[in-house]
N, C-alpha and C positions, 0 to 999 in steps of 0.2 A: 067345580070339578064335573066333567061330563061323565056319563055312565061308561064303564069299560066295554069295549067291543068284544065280539066273540073270539075264541081262540083261533089263531091263524096257523094252519098246518104248513110247515116249511117243506117244500118239495126237495127231493134229493138232487135234482138237477140244479146247477148253478144258474141263477137268474142274473141278468145284467145289473150291475151295481151303479147307483147314483154317485157321481163324483162330488164329494162334499166341498163346500167353500171353507177351507181351513182358516181363512182370514176372518170371515164373519162368525164362525162357530169354532172357537179354539179347541174344545174338548172333542169335537168330531173330526178325527184325523183321517188321512187316507188309509185304506185297508192295510197297506204294508207297514204303517206306523202305529197301528193299534197295539197296545201292550198285550203281552202274553202272560204277564204276571206282575206282582207288586215288587218294585225294586227296593223298598224299605225292608231292612233285615227283620226277621220274625221276632227277635228279642226286643227290638225297638217298638214293633207293633204291640206286643204283649205289654210292654211297659206303659205305652200310651193308654191302652184300654184299662190297665190296672188303675191308672191315675184318674180316669173319668168315670170309673164304675159307680162311685157314690152319687153322681148327678146324671148318669147316663139317661135314665128314663125321662127325667124332666127336660133335658136337652133335646132328646129325640122327639118328644111331644111338641116342643116349641118349634123345632126345625121342620117337622112334617105337618104343622098346623093341625095336629091331632088326628091325622089320617092314618097313622101307622097301624092302629087297631083294625081298620077296615082292610088294609092291605094284607095283614096277617090272616084274616079270615079267608081271603081269596086263596092264600097258600095252603091253609088247612083243607079247604075243599079240594084243591088240586091234588093233594096227596092221596085222596080217595081211600081213606082208612075207615075200617068198620070197627065195631066193638070187639075188643080182644086182640086187635092188631098191634104191630110193633113198628117203631120208627126211630131214626136217629136224627137229632137236630144239631147241625154243625155250626160253629160260631154262634152259639146260643145266646151270648150276651147275658142279660139279667134274667133270661128264662121265659119271657112272655110267650113266644111262639111255642116253645116246648110245653108250657102249661096248657096252651090252647089245644095242642095235639093230645096231651094227656086227657083232657076233658073229652075229646072225641073218641078215644079208644076205651075209656072207662077203666074201672079198677082192675079188670082182668087183662088189660093190655100192658104194653111196656114202651116207655119212651126213654131214650138215652140222650141227655143233653151234654154236649162237649164244647169247650172253648179253650183257647190258648191262654187266656187271662185267668189267673188264679182268683183275683178279686171279683171278676164277673161271676165265676162259678160260686164263690162264697155268697154273693148277693142273691143269686138264683136259688141256691139251697136254702138260704134264710127265709126267702119269700114263699117258695113252693115246696119246701122239704116235706110237708105233711101229705103230699100226693104220693100214695104208695106205689103207683105205677111209673113214677118219674125218678130216674137215676141221673147222677151228675159225674162228670169226669173232666179233668184238665188234660187236654190232648191236642196234638197238632192235626189239623184237617187233612194233611197229606199223609198221615200215618195213624189212622183211626184204630182205637182199641176194640175191634170187632172182627168177627170171622166173616168169610165170604158168604154172601147171601143171608146174613143173619136177620135182616130187617125187611119189613114189607114196603118201606118207603124211607127216603132221606130228604131232608130239607136243609136249606141254607139261606138265611135272610140277611141281607146287607152285610155279608161277610166275605163274599167271593173276592171283592176288590182288594182285600187284605192278604190274599194268598200269593205265595211266591210264583205259582204256576197254575193258571186257571184250568188248563186241560187236565193236568195231573189231579187237580182237585175234583173235577168231575169223574175222572177214572176211579178215584178212591171212593167216591159216593156210589158209583156203579158197582164197585167190588162188594160193598157191604149190603147191597139190596138184592133180594131174591129175583130170579127171572120173572118178568112180567110186572115187577114193582115200579113205583114212580120215583123219579128224582126231580125235586122242585127247587127252583132258584128264584128268590125275590131280591131284586137288586136295583139300585139307581141306574138310570139309562140316559141316553142322549135324546132329548125331545125333538120332535118335528112338528110343524115346519120351522124354518130357520129363525123367524121372528120370535116365536115362543122360546126356541132354544137359546137365543141370545139373552132374552129376558131372564129365563130360568137360571142360566149360569151366572149372570150378573148378580141376581138375588142370592143364589147359593154361596157364591164366593164371599159376599159381604156378610151374610147372615151367620154363617158358621163361626167365623172369628168373633163376631159380636156376641153370639150366644156363649161361646167359650169364655170370653172375658167377663161376662155377667157372673159366671160360676167359677171364675178364676182357673179355667182350664184352657187357656189360649193356645199353647203349642199343639195340643192334641186336636183341637177343632180347626186349626189351620191345616192340619194334615188331611182332614176329610174332603174338602173341595179339591185338594191336590191329588187325592187318590182317584178322582174321577177323570183326571186328565189322561187322554189316550185310552180310556177304558172302552172295550168293544161296544158298539151299539147293539140293539136287540137282534138284528139279523146276523151280525158277525158272531155274537155269543151263541146263537143257535147252531152255527157252524162248528164252534168249539165243542159243543155238546155232542154233535154227531161224530166228530173226530175222536172223542173220548169213548165212542162205542155205544152211545144211547140211540134209541130208535123212536120213531113217531114224535120227533121234537116239535113242539109248538110254543108259541109265546103270545102274550097278551100285554098290551100297553095300558098302563094305569096312570092317572094324574096327568093327562095330556102327553104321555110319553116320558115323563120324568122318572117313572118307575116301570120296570118290566117284570112280568111273571113268566118264567120259562118252565116247561114241563117236558121230561123225556122218560122213556121206558127202558128198562133193562131187557135186552133181548132174551127171548125164550129159545133155548138151544135144545138140540136132541129131539 
């Protein structure tokens, strides 16, 4: 893995877009065909993640070659939290990123970890429930149990692909973060150049089902590569964040572009 490059600030003016070769790179579709949300019903998504909750951490480590911890550390730094600050981690899964955030803010801070999957929350609570600054809630990312401007930052890691509406998800994250606070999104992306993109998708398509079969969770892990089909690339996702009302949107490609870290700020009004 090569070192990640510097954050790239996305200009508000629209730059000419490269026309993708949809035949060579299936997951990189034309702009008009990029998905705006996950077509799989939320109840089915929750059921799938309930099913894989017991083995999720082992599968995740296997599929990311152990790099997921490094990527989470990038997300924690991007949230720019200080001691005593607060944040909400959406689609928290088994709670690893939420725990990292809790460590950053210390015992006088506050982290709320939410997930649509009851079993994911149960595992997160059983592992990290001793952290007094960490709270847990089963909740929909499009309707968070929080007041407007309640948190200093919001994070979502590898969960945006599962939302029914990506822009609405960012709007809800923006709603619960104070003016000037950060919204951080860590998500799988479409690698460039095309040769690496083709290799990445070939490996990912085969590895996810194989990993799922090892732990007897085949259907859920067949869903994962399918959820990347038509998902917006890093540049398009930055545009989605801007449409959701976030400012100073920037992104950083990690793992040769297989993962992207996006950061936006909630506007300071008045």
